[in-house]
Every structure is written in C-alpha cells, then in structure tokens.
N, C-alpha and C positions, 0 to 999 in steps of 0.2 A: 606626546607633545606634538602640536600641529600648528604651523603657520607663522612662527616667529624666527626669522633668519638670525637676528641678533642673539636670541637665546640659544639657538642651535650652535652658532659659532662659539659662544661661551662654554656650553656643555662639552663640545669637542676639545676646546683648548684646555679644559680642566679634567679631561679623561673621565667624563661622567656619562658616556654613551655606551650602551650595550649593543644596540642595533640601530640601524639607520635605514629607512625606506625612502628611496628617491623615486619620484614619478617622472619618467621621461615622456614629454608630450611633444608630438611632432609639429611644433610651431616655433618660428624664429621671432624673437622679441629683441629689438635693437636698443632697448633702453631699460632703465630700472635697476634695482639693487641686485647684486650677485650674492648667492648663498655663501660661496667660499671666496674670501678676499685674496688678492694677489700676494699679500704679505702674511698670510696665515700659516700655521704649522703644516708640515707635510705629514700625511697619514695614509698608511696602506689600508685598503679595505678588502675583506674576504667576502665574495659573493655567496650568499646563503640560498637565495631563491629568486627566480624571475618568472615572468609570465607576460604574455601579450594579450591585450584586449583588442576587439575587432576594429577599432578606429586608430590603432597604432600606439596607444598609450601603454607604456611598459613600466610596471612597478618593479623595482629592484631592491631587495633587502640585503644589507651588508652588515658585517661585524667589523669593528675597528681591529686592525691587525698590526699595530705598532708602526714603527718607522718603515718607510718603503725600502725595499731591497732592489737597488738599481742593477740591471744586468751590466756586466763589464763589456767593454768593447772587444769583440773577438779578433780585431785586427792588431791589437797592441799586445 
C-alpha cells in the first residue's frame, strides 16, 4: 500500500500491518498532513532493515512490536 496517510492510520489502529517502510527524506516541510496524529495509539516498532541512498534518503523497514516498553527512571 502506498500513498494514503488515512488508510495507513486506519490499518495501524486495527492491527492490520505486518511491515511498515518509512522513507526519511532530508527536507523540512513546515506544513501539510502528518502521517501519525498526536492522538493516535502508541506502537513500538522493531527495525528490520535500513539503507542509505547517496542523497541522504533512508528507507527504514519496521515490524509492529506491540505496546512500547518505556525505560524506567534510574534515579527513582
């Protein structure tokens, strides 16, 4: 599946994603829609593979890994 943020969010929210490939492009865009909304579910991702192209574009392939496990504060 390619190109639909709304569909991606729906598939993630309904636990229907096996793998997710994100392309990190070295450009700052100050407007537009966000792929992951602020009020969406928390989801841990396991990195399966990554690679860097010559212009700095980095595809990263992840597998959903359930709820995030937050590290506890070592000072408490």
